[in-house]
N, C-alpha and C positions, 0 to 999 in steps of 0.2 A: 455610734449613730449611723443610720443608713443615709445614703446619698439621696437627696430629695430632688426630683425633677419636676418641672412645671407641667401642668396638664397639656399645654399646647406644644411643648417640646418633647416629642416622643423618642428622640435619639440623643444620646449623650455625645460629648465631643470625641471620646474615644471611638465610639461606634462610627461617627462620621469620618474620622481619620482612617480607620481600618477599611471602611467601604470605599473611600477615595483611592487608597493604595491598591485594593483589589481591582478596582476599575482600571487603574493605570497599568497593572500587570496584564489584565485581559486585553487592553488595547495593544500593548507591546507584543503579546502572543499572537494577536490577529493580524499583525503586519506581515505582508508577504516576505518570505525568506528569499535568499539569493538562490535562484534556480540555475541549474547548469545551462550553458548556452548551446550545447549540442555540438560545438566544434572542438574546443580544447578538452572537453570532458569525454570525448569519444575515442580516446587513444587505444582502448581495449579492442576496437574493431579493426585496427590496422593489421594487415597481413591476412585477413580472412577473405573468403570468396563467397559469392552468392550460390544459390542452388543451381546445379548443372542441368543440362537439357535432359539427362537420362535419369532424373529423380523418379519419374513415373515407372521406370523399369524396376527400380528397387522396391517401390511400393507394391507393384504387381507381383514381384517375386515373394515378398513377405506375405501377401494375401494368399497366394497359391500354397505356400508352405503351411500356413495356418489352416487352410481348407483341407489340405492333404492330411494334416495331423488330426483334425476332427474326423475325417473319413476313416482313418486308421483306428481311432479310438472306438468309433461306432461299429466298425466291422469286427473288431475283436470282442466287443461286448455282447454280440449275438450268440 
């Protein structure tokens, strides 16, 4: 025989229980996780230095090299 549900009760007990369990799991997943505090978790930065004053010189040298390479390719293609 089939399980008979009343017309005014659209959800069975199993459906209600599963729905409440899924809602509880969703609530737990939505809780904020332990985020790093930025002090003890930044040990990988120890011993590194910031960008030097002459970083622009390296950028300029690379740009000049690329421009020269392009000029060489254009000149040999003619």
